[in-house]
Structure formats: C-alpha cells, structure tokens
N, C-alpha and C positions, 0 to 999 in steps of 0.2 A: 522217353517220352510218355507222360502219362495221357490217359483218355480225355481227360478235361483240357491238357494242352492241345491235344490233336485237335479236339471239337472247336476250341477256341480258333487256332490257326485256320481250320477249315472255314470257319465263318468271317473272320476278320482279315484275312491275307488280301483279299481283293481289295477291300476298303481301306486298309493302310496303304497298299501300292498306289491306289487312285489319288489318294491324299498326296502323297509324297510327288507324284507325278505333276497334279494340279499346280501345287505350290510350285514347283522346278519351272513350270510353263510361264506362270506369272511372274517369278522371280527375273526369268530369262529375258522375257519382254521388257519388264521394267528397267533392267539395266543395259539392254542393248536397244531401246526402242528409237528406231530411225524412221525415214521415209518408206523404207520396204518393210518393216515389221512393226506392226501398231496393235494394240488391244482391240481398238474398234473395227474389228474385220469379222467376216463370217466365221474366218478360221478361230478366233479365240473367244466369240460370243456364242456360236452355235455348236460348232465342230468340236471343241474342246469338252463342253459338258457331255457330248456324245460319247467320246473317248473315255471319259471317267466313268460312265456306265459300262462301256466295253471292259475296261480293267478290272472294275468290281466284280462283274459276273466270270471273267475269264479266269481269274485266280481263285474264285470259290470253289468248294468241295463240288463234286459231280451231283450230289443230292441237292445242293442249293442252286446249281445251274438248271436243274430240272423244275425248279419251283417258279410259277409265274408271279407270285406274290413277291419273292426274293428278286427276281430280275426288275420288276416294276419299283419296289420301295426302297430296296437296299442302294440303289444309285442315288436315291433322294438323300439318304445319310452321307454319302460321299461327298454330294454336289453341294449340300448345306453346310458341311463342316469345312470343306474346301473354301468356300467363300466367306466364312466366319474368321478363318485363319488368314485371309488376306486383309482382313481390317485389323487383326490383333498385330499382324507383322507389318502394317503400315504400306501394303502393296495397292491397296484399295481404299477408297472412302465407304461409308456407309451407304449414301445415295446411291452410286454405282452398284453396290451390293444387293440392295433391294430391288432394283431396277433388273438386275441380271437373274435373280432367284427364280422367276417363273420360267424363264427359258431354260435355265439350268436344271430344273427338275422336269420338265417336259423332255428335253434332249438326252438327259442322262437315262431316263427310264427307256426312252426308245434304243438307245445303244445297247442297254441291258437286255431288254427283250430279244433284239436281232443277234445278240451275241450269244444268248441261250439256244436260239434256233440253228444257229450256225454250230455251234458246238456239239449239239445233238445229232446233226447229220454230217458232220465231218470229224472222224476220229483220229486222221492222220496228223502227226505231232509237228512235221515240217509245215504243212498247210495251215494248222493253227497258229504256228508263230509268224507265218508271214500275215497272216489275218490281223494279229496283234500289231506288228510292226507298222502296217498301213497306217492304223489309227493312232500309233503314237506319235508317228510324224506328219500326219494331215494336217493339222492346225497350223504348223508353221510353214508347210509346203503351199496350202491353200492361201494363207495370209499373204505371203510373199507375192504370188501371181496376182491376188485381188488388189494389192496396193498398185499394181500397173493401172489400175482404171481410175478415174476421178470419182470423188464422192458425189452423190446425188442429192441436189438441193431442192428443198420444197419448202414454200412461204406458206405459214399456217396462220389463222385468224380464231381468237377465242373470244367469245362475247359472254358477260355476265350482267346481269340486273338485280336491283333491289328496290323495294317501294319505301319511301321516306315520308314521315308525318312532318313535313316542313315546305316553306314555299321555295321559290326557286333561287331567290336572291340568297336564302341561307345557306342551302345546298351549294350554290356557286362558290361562295366565302370558303367553304370547306373543301372543295377540290383544286382551287388555284394554288393554295398553300395548305400543307398539312403539318401544324406544329408538332412537337415531339409527341410520340406515341406512347401513353403511359398506359392504355386500355389492355386488357388481356386478350391475346392473339391466338388464334387456334387455326390448326390446319395440319394435314398429313406430312406436308414436306417440312414443316418447321420440326415436328417430332423427329425427322430423319436427319436433321442438321442443317437445312437451308437457310440462310440469315433472314430473320425477320426485319420489315422495314421500320425506320427508326422516325423520319422526318421529311418533308418536301419543303424546299424553300423556291423562292421566285425572286429573280434579280427585278424585274418591273412588269406592270401590266400590258398586255398587248403582245401582238405579233412581234417575234424575235426575243421575246422573253426568255430566259434561260432558268429551268428549274432544276434543282441538284435533288435528287431523289436518293437519300441515303438509307442503307441497311446495315444491319449489323455486321461487325468483323470487317471494316472498311470497304465493303462491296458499296459502289456509287453508280448512278446513272447520270448523264446530262441530257436533259430533255429541252428541246428547243421548240418554241410555241410557233406553230405554222397557221393556226385558225383559232380566233379568239372572237367569239360571239357571247358577249356577257350575258350570264344567266341562261345560255343555250347549249352551247358547245365549245369544247377546248380540243384542239388535237395538237399532239407534239411528236416530233421525231425523236428516237432515243438512240444515244451512243454511249456505248460502254467501252472502257479500255482495260482488255485484260492483263496488261503490262502494269497497270497500277493497282490490280486486285491482289490483295497478300494471297500468298501460296496456300495458307491454310483455311482460306475462305470458302472455296467449294473443291470438290473433288475434280481432278484435272481434266475428266474427260466431260464434264457438265459445265464448265466455266463458260459464263456469259461472254459473248464477243469472240470465242475460241472457233476452233475448227467445226465443231459439230452443232453449236446452238448460239444463236444471237437474238436480241430484241430489236424491233424496228421502229415501231410505231405505236402510240397510245391514244385513245379517244374517250372522253368523258362526253356524255349527252344527255340533257336533261328534258324529260317528257312530262307534261303536266298532265296529271289525271283528273284532279279537282282542285279547289280553292286551296285545300291544306295537304293535298298528296301528291307527291311527284315520282316518278320513276327514273332511277339514276341508271344509265347504262355505261359499262366500262368495257372498252374494246381493245385487244392488243394483237398487233401483228408481229410475227416472229419467224425467224429461220432455221430450220434444222437441216443438216447436212450430214448423212450417213449412207451406208449401202442397204441400210434395213429401216428405212423410213417408216415402212408399215408399222413396225413395232415402237420405233422411237417417238412417233408422233402421238402414240397413246399416252406416253409419259409426259411428253412437252406439253400437251394439251391440258392434261390433268395438273401439271405444275403450275401452268398460267392461270388457270381457272382458280386454283387453290389460292394463290396470291391475291387475285382480283376479288374473290368473295371475302377475303379476309380485310381488305382494303375497304371494301363497300360496308362491312359490317361496322368498321370503326367509324366511317363517315356518318352513318345511319345514326349511332349511338350519339355521336357529337351533336348531330343536327337536331336530334329529337329532345336533347337536353334543354 
C-alpha cells in the first residue's frame, strides 16, 4: 500500500464509515417505519448526527483525532453528505433536509469533539469498542423508548402586516377572493420546494361561505368563513385533508394535516391609516406536534410568515394597480 493510499484511508475512513452508517439508519427506518420506530424522534434527529460525528473521528488516524479543527469540521462533511444522499436516494425530501441541517452540523461536531477527547484519555481497545457500539445502537434504542410517550402539541400564531395605498373596499375585494396568481412569487420555502398559492375561490359572501385555497401540485385547503365584517375583518377556519394531498406534494414529515403540523385558523383585518392608506393584517393559527417543539416552531413560524408575506405582497400589488 502506497503512502498516498494510507494517507487517503487515514483521512477518509471515518467519513466513508459514517456515510454508510447514516444511510443505513435512514433506509432501515424508512422501510420499517412503525409506531415504535419513526424518524421524528430525538433518536434520529439529534442522536443520529451525534453518532455520525463519533464514527467520523473514531475511524480517523490518531493525528486527525488530535486535531480540534478535524473533530469539529470533518463531521460537518459527513453530516452534509449524508443528508444530500438521503435526497438523491429518495429517503427524504429537500425541505426536511434543510430543516435538519443546522442540527446535524451542531450535533455531529459535538460527537466529534467528545470522541476525540475520549480516545485521547482511553487507549484500551475493548473500552473503545464499547464506546463506539453504544452510539451505533443509541439512535434506535432511544427512538423506541421515546415513542412510548405522546407527542407534545403546541398552538402557534403568526402575524404579518403590509401597508397598501388603496381604500378598504378595494382591499376587501382582493382578500375575499383571490383570482389566479400570475404575479412573481418569492420566498425561501418556495425555493425549497413548498407549493406556491394559485388562487382562492369563495362559494358565497357571508358567514358559512367556503373558500377553496388552492396551491400548486394539488395542495388545497377548505376555509369556512366564521366572521364576515365587510371591509373590516374576515376570519375562517382551515381544514386540510392529508389523504387527498398527492404524495409528491410535500415531504411526509411536514405534510399539512398530518401528525406533526396542521393549519387551524386564518384572519384578515383591515386597519385604516388615512384616506388612501390601509394596513392589512394577516394572522394564522396552526398546530405543531413534536417532541422538540422548541426547534420545530422556529421553522413552522418561518414557513407561515413566509407564505403570509408572499400573499400580502400579491394583494398589495393588485390593489395598487
């Protein structure tokens, strides 16, 4: 074996091993996902990337194990490539991958740093193997234990506003019904693959009217009007049916109306600032149900705000024409 080959193996053995391990875990869960083993757990969202960092450093050369930069940064490569390959292989979607990336980077570095420290203070080979074995099996063990406990449900509200140079009657006509959107739409989640809104129809004016809010790729919400204060306030409940949403519309773990996320209520409110300017408020109430809502709500709030601000921009453009 040449010196170059040895150097390559010393640098990349841990990386390759971690990639194989990460994909194997994702494949195992994807093909055996049951009520006792699912991806949306601490075991597979937080501990799995930690284990990737452990493997990356464990199988590296002693020189690399002693490098703090290697312990921190090389697990990032393992974590990122592992996530990218889950998209390529169809194990996960782009939205889930991007949401998971910050956790994967942070936890993989923690795993890499702690593994380097442990290996520096313990040269006993059997003890090292026990250390490695613990983190190989821990994601599965923790996930199975965790799934004996219910998801934690939290109701969130996101509020957005925009100032429009128009009168309240004009604005009202553009929020009760939204004809097909041809204007340019922007937003981070749309670049990540979330369907863009297409149009919103209304069965009839007044309380009890049914709005059909249609998005790209077959995503649709049924919105029942509960408050109708003409030129002032519009409130509606939101119902989605995940069974009627095509499987290719959203990543399974962010499907609206599923186990982890659902929209509940929407509200438009018109505030008159002066004779020719109003401030349009748009508010959404939604549910998130995970065991790590402290992190999930950052993304759910961002998602809803992104969608709301895009819709408000479209309404403003139309009203001011």
